[in-house]
N, C-alpha and C positions, 0 to 999 in steps of 0.2 A: 432480471431485476431492476428494480427502479430505486434512486436515489432515497425512494421514503423507506423501503426496508433499511438501508445502509445507516439512515438517521434512527430509525427506531431500533436497532441491534446497538448503533452507539449510545442511545438513549438508558439502554439496559444497563448500562454501567452507572447508571444514575442521573440524576437531574443535572442538567447543565444549560448555559446561555448559549445563543447562538456563536459568541467569538469562542466559548470553551467547546461547544463541539467542531468549530474549524478547526481548534488545537486537535483535538482526539482526532480528526480524520487526515492532518496532516502525520500526526505520531502512527497512530495505527492502524488506518484503513487506506492512506493514500497507494499502498502498493495494489490493494484491489478494488479500489474503487475512488475513483477521482472526482472532484465537484469544487467550483467556484464557489466564495462566499456569497455572492448574489445566488446563487442556485442552492446553498443551504438554506437561506433566510426565506427565498419564496416557496420551496418544499416544506419548511417549518410551518409558514402560514396556511397552507393547503393541507398538513396533518391537523393542526388546531382547528381548522374549519370542519373537516372529518371526523373529531372526536380522538383522535388516535393519540394525541399530545394535549397537555393542558399549560398553560402560563402563567405565571405570577409574575408580579413586578418586584423585584428587589430594588430599595431605595439605597442611593448610597451618595455619604456627604462630600466626597470631593471629587466626584465622579459621576456623569450623568448616569439616570435610573437603567437598570439593564431587565431583560425579561428572561425568566429560568424555566427551561420548559422541562415536564418530566412524561412518561409513559401514564396513559390512561388503561384501563379496564381491557378497553377497545383496542388500544395502541399493543397491549401484551396478546391479545388474543389472536391480532393480524400477523405478530411475529412470530407465534405459535403455529399458525397455518403456513405462512413463509417458509418455514424451518421443516413442515411435514412434506412440502413438496420436493422431486427429485431437482435436481439444480441442474443446470443445462452445462453439457461441458464449455470448457472455455476456447474461444478463438483466438488463435494466434496473429495479431498484426503487427509486425515489425519494419520499418523502414528499412533498415540495415541487413535483416535477413535478406529480401530483395536484391540490395546492392550487393551483397555478398554474391548472390546468386550468379550474378553476371560477371564477379571478379576477373574470371578468366579472359574476358575481354575489354578489361577496362584496368586500371590502375591498381594493382595490389597493394602499393604503400599507403593508399588513400585509407584501403580499407584494413591495413594494420593499424594506423593511427585512429581510426575511427574504433575498432577493438580495444586499443589501449586507454582510449578514452572510457568506454563503455567498464571498461575491469575497474578503471580508477574511479569511477562515480558508483560502481557496486562496491568498491573498499570502504569508500564513506559512508553509504547508507548501513553497511553491516557495522560498523564502527558504531552509529549511532543507534542501530538496533541492540549490539551488544551492550550500550550502557544503559537503554531502555529495558533489557533483560535483567541487569544486574540490580537495576531498582524494584522492579517488581519481585525478583528473589528473595530481595533484601536479607541476604547473607544465607538464606536457605538453599537446599541440594532441590533439584525439583521434585524428586518422589515426597520432600518434606511439603515443598509448595502446594501439590497437586492433592495434597492430604488436606491440609490447613485452606487452601483458598476458597472463598465461596464463589467467585469465577474464574475460571481457566479458560474462557474463550478467546478473550484480548491476548492470552499468554501464548495459545495455540495458533493463534492468527498471525504473532510476533514470530514465533518460530518459524510459520511459513515463509514470512519475508526474509528471514536469515538465509532459510536453504536457498531460496530463490537467488538472493545475491550470492551464495557461495558456489552456486552453480554458473551464475554470469561469470565471477572470476576466473572457475576452472576453465568455462568454453572460451572466454576472451582468449586468455593464455594459450588455449590449443590453437584460437585461428591466429593468434601472433605467430606462434613456432612454426606453426604449419606454413605461412605463406612467406616470413621469413626464409625458410629453408628452401623453397621452391624458389624465389629468388635468387638465393644463392648458387643455386644448382640449376638456372635456367639457361639452356644453351644462349650465344650472343647471335644478336640477328644479324642477317646477311649487311655490310657496309658498317659494321661497328669495330 
């Protein structure tokens, strides 16, 4: 997958300026695709050159004018073609897992601290996702939302993010509890 497909998917929710797309990425796409604002703007320019998106200038009285992008027919077709292809399985690359693999030869206390940091970050992300979920549902239950909403894709990806963070919280808790118990029951080394 390239950033261009993530941008096309973000624009499927409606037209947006580059700044608004960056916000969409922060809120809804950051968990499965990250990009810097410079990358977003560069790829938007390429998508426009390739005829996948069109841009119009919106004049603003107290701010600089902005360019607003929307999908073209070619962009919608590219997005349809992309969604028909089988997705490649994800590859996990996690520095902490490498550190944890070697925890028996290193300082378990550092791993406990790292797991606690991961758990806290996951809790914060989950709280943000829960706020976004409440805004999306707007007082409706999920069944009602699915029946009434014209777009369920952003909600489904939000739910994947929520579940990912819930898993991170449970897993980090297991790491902390396991390493703490092992530390408490470890035999004292000679000379200690």
